[in-house]
C-alpha positions as CSV (number, residue, x, y, z in Angstrom):
1,M,93.6,115.4,129.6
2,D,93.3,114.6,133.2
3,A,95.5,112.4,135.6
4,N,93.4,109.7,135.9
5,A,93.4,109.1,131.8
6,Y,97.4,109.4,131.9
7,K,97.2,106.9,134.6
8,K,95.5,104.2,132.0
9,I,98.0,105.0,128.8
10,I,100.4,104.6,131.2
11,G,99.1,101.4,132.5
12,E,97.8,100.5,129.0
13,K,101.6,100.7,127.7
14,V,103.1,99.1,130.6
15,R,100.8,95.7,130.1
16,T,101.0,95.7,125.9
17,A,105.6,96.3,127.0
18,R,104.8,93.5,129.0
19,R,103.2,90.9,126.8
20,A,105.3,91.5,124.4
21,H,109.0,90.5,126.2
22,G,106.1,87.7,126.6
23,I,106.3,87.8,130.5
24,S,104.0,87.6,133.1
25,V,102.8,90.0,136.2
26,E,104.3,87.9,138.3
27,K,108.0,87.6,136.8
28,L,108.6,91.3,136.4
29,A,107.6,92.4,139.8
30,L,109.9,90.1,140.6
31,M,112.5,91.3,138.7
32,V,112.0,94.8,139.3
33,G,110.9,93.9,143.3
34,M,107.5,95.0,143.4
35,N,105.1,93.4,144.9
36,R,102.7,92.2,141.9
37,N,99.3,93.3,142.9
38,Y,101.1,96.9,143.1
39,L,102.0,96.1,139.1
40,R,98.4,94.9,138.7
41,N,97.0,97.8,139.5
42,I,99.8,100.6,137.6
43,E,98.3,98.5,134.3
44,F,95.0,98.9,135.0
45,G,95.4,102.2,136.0
46,R,94.0,102.3,139.4
47,A,97.7,103.3,140.9
48,N,99.5,106.3,140.9
49,P,103.4,104.8,140.3
50,T,106.1,107.2,141.0
51,I,109.1,108.1,138.3
52,D,111.3,106.1,140.5
53,V,108.9,103.1,140.2
54,L,108.6,103.4,136.2
55,I,112.1,104.0,135.8
56,K,111.9,100.0,137.4
57,V,109.4,98.7,135.4
58,A,110.8,100.4,132.2
59,D,114.1,99.0,133.1
60,G,112.5,95.3,133.7
61,L,110.7,95.7,130.1
62,E,113.8,97.3,128.4
63,V,112.1,100.0,127.1
64,P,112.7,103.8,127.9
65,V,110.9,105.5,130.6
66,W,109.4,108.2,127.8
67,E,107.9,105.2,126.0
68,L,105.5,104.8,128.5
69,L,104.7,108.5,129.7
70,T,103.5,109.7,125.3
71,P,100.2,109.1,124.5
72,N,100.0,106.8,121.8
73,E,98.8,109.8,118.5
74,D,95.7,108.4,118.8
75,V,94.5,108.8,122.3
76,G,93.6,112.0,123.3
77,G,94.0,113.9,120.1
78,R,98.0,114.1,120.8
């Protein structure tokens, strides 16, 4: 799986977790001290977030960071 596929998976997981918590992009961005457009770019797989950024997002969503990084069984045959 290439880097772009992983970025899309991470973005989908961030978006899914955010929605499950009933949090808007704007609110999550404020909670973690990040620009909302950057967060949107992460969710759409257009950004290349550092591990530090992913840790902030995971903490804001109250999920372990590994959950954002691990593809589901049905994605990419893993």
